[in-house]
PLY file of the C-alpha trace (Angstrom):
ply
format ascii 1.0
element vertex 227
property float x
property float y
property float z
element edge 226
property int vertex1
property int vertex2
end_header
0.01 0.16 0.08
3.00 2.55 1.11
4.61 1.60 -2.16
1.62 2.22 -4.20
1.05 5.64 -2.64
4.92 6.62 -3.08
4.59 5.56 -6.80
1.64 7.95 -6.97
3.15 10.60 -5.37
6.37 10.29 -7.53
4.45 10.23 -10.67
2.57 13.20 -9.68
5.66 15.20 -9.01
7.19 14.16 -12.39
4.05 15.22 -14.22
4.42 18.68 -12.63
8.14 18.78 -13.42
7.75 18.07 -17.16
4.94 20.50 -17.42
7.16 23.21 -15.72
10.18 22.15 -18.14
7.82 22.34 -21.33
6.36 25.70 -20.27
9.89 27.00 -19.91
10.96 25.57 -23.47
7.50 26.94 -24.90
8.87 30.45 -23.45
12.06 30.13 -24.99
10.37 29.32 -28.23
8.54 32.47 -28.21
11.60 34.26 -28.19
12.90 32.49 -31.20
9.58 33.15 -32.71
9.61 36.70 -32.25
13.07 36.87 -33.48
11.92 35.22 -36.78
13.97 31.98 -35.92
11.10 29.65 -36.86
13.05 26.70 -37.18
14.56 27.18 -33.39
11.23 27.80 -32.56
10.14 24.33 -33.85
13.34 22.62 -32.51
12.25 23.83 -28.81
8.61 23.12 -29.04
9.53 19.82 -30.43
11.58 19.18 -27.36
8.66 20.34 -25.23
6.37 18.02 -26.67
8.81 15.05 -26.22
8.88 15.94 -22.43
5.25 16.93 -21.91
3.38 14.99 -24.86
-0.22 15.23 -23.14
0.23 19.38 -23.27
-2.24 20.65 -25.78
-0.51 24.10 -25.81
2.61 22.58 -27.28
0.67 20.99 -30.00
-0.99 24.23 -30.77
1.97 26.15 -31.24
3.77 23.56 -33.23
0.71 23.44 -35.46
1.54 27.09 -36.61
5.23 26.68 -36.08
5.29 23.92 -38.62
3.32 25.88 -40.94
6.04 28.57 -40.89
8.56 26.23 -41.85
6.50 25.04 -44.60
6.38 21.79 -43.01
2.46 21.39 -43.65
1.99 17.85 -43.11
3.65 17.78 -39.71
1.81 20.99 -38.88
-1.45 19.07 -39.53
-0.40 16.32 -37.64
0.54 18.66 -34.57
-3.03 20.27 -34.94
-4.96 16.81 -34.88
-2.95 15.95 -32.01
-3.95 19.15 -30.33
-7.70 18.36 -30.98
-7.37 14.84 -29.30
-6.26 16.37 -26.43
-8.65 19.35 -26.19
-10.35 20.14 -29.41
-12.15 23.61 -28.97
-13.07 26.09 -31.85
-9.68 27.65 -31.74
-8.12 24.33 -32.47
-10.15 23.54 -35.20
-9.59 26.90 -36.79
-5.91 26.18 -36.41
-6.02 22.92 -38.10
-8.18 24.90 -41.16
-5.41 27.37 -41.35
-3.03 24.56 -41.60
-4.85 22.95 -44.41
-5.42 26.29 -46.31
-1.44 26.74 -46.32
-1.33 23.43 -47.97
-4.07 24.46 -50.21
-6.37 21.54 -49.27
-9.28 23.64 -49.33
-11.82 20.74 -48.89
-10.40 19.69 -45.65
-9.86 23.32 -44.57
-13.38 24.15 -44.77
-14.53 20.84 -42.92
-12.16 22.07 -40.05
-13.51 25.66 -40.02
-17.12 24.29 -40.07
-16.46 22.21 -37.04
-15.01 25.53 -35.53
-17.97 27.87 -36.45
-20.36 25.06 -35.01
-18.62 25.22 -31.75
-18.38 29.17 -31.59
-20.35 31.50 -34.30
-17.33 33.82 -33.88
-16.86 36.52 -36.45
-13.00 35.33 -37.18
-13.82 31.71 -37.53
-17.06 32.54 -40.00
-14.64 34.65 -41.89
-12.23 31.68 -42.35
-14.92 29.54 -43.10
-16.08 31.37 -45.86
-12.68 32.12 -47.01
-12.07 28.27 -47.39
-15.63 27.85 -49.14
-14.73 30.09 -51.75
-11.31 28.79 -52.37
-12.89 25.43 -52.58
-15.62 26.73 -55.23
-18.22 25.63 -52.88
-20.31 28.65 -53.62
-23.71 27.43 -52.66
-22.61 26.37 -49.20
-20.79 29.76 -49.03
-23.82 31.71 -49.26
-25.54 31.06 -45.73
-22.10 31.16 -44.26
-21.35 34.73 -45.83
-24.72 35.63 -44.87
-24.04 34.59 -40.92
-20.94 36.68 -41.40
-22.59 39.77 -42.59
-24.77 39.47 -39.23
-21.67 38.96 -37.16
-20.10 41.77 -38.66
-22.99 44.52 -37.93
-21.12 46.50 -35.12
-18.23 47.36 -37.40
-18.42 49.28 -40.70
-15.08 48.16 -42.01
-15.94 44.81 -41.31
-19.81 44.77 -42.61
-18.65 46.03 -45.97
-16.10 43.63 -46.27
-18.54 40.84 -45.48
-21.19 42.21 -47.94
-18.49 42.69 -50.62
-17.60 38.81 -50.12
-21.17 38.00 -50.19
-21.87 39.83 -53.38
-18.80 38.16 -55.01
-20.17 34.96 -54.13
-23.71 35.73 -55.63
-21.56 37.01 -59.03
-19.73 33.54 -59.31
-23.29 31.90 -59.05
-24.72 33.90 -61.76
-27.40 35.42 -59.27
-26.85 39.13 -60.47
-30.15 40.61 -59.00
-28.99 39.40 -55.47
-25.51 40.56 -55.95
-26.68 44.06 -57.02
-28.84 43.98 -54.10
-25.96 43.04 -51.63
-23.46 45.83 -53.13
-26.37 48.38 -52.53
-26.14 47.60 -48.87
-22.44 48.42 -49.24
-23.30 51.93 -50.11
-25.95 52.17 -47.05
-23.46 50.81 -44.70
-20.83 53.26 -46.05
-21.81 56.09 -48.01
-18.50 56.71 -49.69
-18.41 53.32 -51.42
-20.29 53.06 -54.49
-19.75 49.62 -55.80
-20.97 48.42 -59.37
-19.71 44.78 -58.79
-17.08 42.57 -57.24
-15.47 39.55 -58.51
-13.20 36.83 -56.78
-9.93 36.74 -58.19
-6.52 34.61 -57.49
-2.92 35.83 -58.06
-0.14 34.21 -59.14
0.47 33.28 -55.62
-2.62 31.37 -55.20
-3.99 34.23 -52.80
-7.81 34.83 -53.08
-8.86 38.43 -53.25
-12.35 40.26 -53.57
-11.76 42.76 -56.41
-14.52 45.44 -56.51
-14.88 48.14 -59.01
-13.80 50.88 -56.56
-10.93 49.31 -54.84
-9.57 45.79 -54.25
-10.01 44.04 -50.95
-7.48 41.11 -50.12
-9.03 38.40 -48.06
-6.74 37.03 -45.51
-6.92 34.49 -42.74
-7.60 35.25 -39.30
-5.43 33.62 -36.71
-6.10 33.57 -33.02
-3.31 34.39 -30.60
-1.84 31.05 -28.88
-2.35 30.80 -25.35
0 1
1 2
2 3
3 4
4 5
5 6
6 7
7 8
8 9
9 10
10 11
11 12
12 13
13 14
14 15
15 16
16 17
17 18
18 19
19 20
20 21
21 22
22 23
23 24
24 25
25 26
26 27
27 28
28 29
29 30
30 31
31 32
32 33
33 34
34 35
35 36
36 37
37 38
38 39
39 40
40 41
41 42
42 43
43 44
44 45
45 46
46 47
47 48
48 49
49 50
50 51
51 52
52 53
53 54
54 55
55 56
56 57
57 58
58 59
59 60
60 61
61 62
62 63
63 64
64 65
65 66
66 67
67 68
68 69
69 70
70 71
71 72
72 73
73 74
74 75
75 76
76 77
77 78
78 79
79 80
80 81
81 82
82 83
83 84
84 85
85 86
86 87
87 88
88 89
89 90
90 91
91 92
92 93
93 94
94 95
95 96
96 97
97 98
98 99
99 100
100 101
101 102
102 103
103 104
104 105
105 106
106 107
107 108
108 109
109 110
110 111
111 112
112 113
113 114
114 115
115 116
116 117
117 118
118 119
119 120
120 121
121 122
122 123
123 124
124 125
125 126
126 127
127 128
128 129
129 130
130 131
131 132
132 133
133 134
134 135
135 136
136 137
137 138
138 139
139 140
140 141
141 142
142 143
143 144
144 145
145 146
146 147
147 148
148 149
149 150
150 151
151 152
152 153
153 154
154 155
155 156
156 157
157 158
158 159
159 160
160 161
161 162
162 163
163 164
164 165
165 166
166 167
167 168
168 169
169 170
170 171
171 172
172 173
173 174
174 175
175 176
176 177
177 178
178 179
179 180
180 181
181 182
182 183
183 184
184 185
185 186
186 187
187 188
188 189
189 190
190 191
191 192
192 193
193 194
194 195
195 196
196 197
197 198
198 199
199 200
200 201
201 202
202 203
203 204
204 205
205 206
206 207
207 208
208 209
209 210
210 211
211 212
212 213
213 214
214 215
215 216
216 217
217 218
218 219
219 220
220 221
221 222
222 223
223 224
224 225
225 226
């Protein structure tokens, strides 16, 4: 009995020591990250994962870190490990970003969809719409973009961006009347804007943008800060 209690106590102390050591390595990795030493960042995080493999924070940061070293399969694997350990909306958002970096838009959309189901946050919906447009899933993008418009109502800049995106989706679907109605709402939201039309456009780097008649607007991913 005493031996069992001793083993349990020692095991608990080991876990606490491993977590503390991993946290120190994560902190050091953050300094590498800030200095744009992305390989050094990954090396330290990998060591932290070896010491404390049940720490979701390590895997979340590795998910991002591997993307910056363009090791996308490792990034996706790290994201999945993080989801296995925790699996909240931010974790699925991170997975979606990893798939987007790999240009795997179908799986990105699936990940972002799980994110918005857990948390109907504007940032998560923006990424969901972005992935659906990249995947050419325009029919599915319409209700998601409409939800994004609702979530953006309190910010004029975000609202006009969401409306331009929705209008461009209607254009892609050939629904001209709905597109024009949406572009008119842009003018209502911001009288300085008088848009004739918006189209989705992909540049030579594969980056998607919403290009409107009065000004182009680049659609970028929205990351959430790591804890």
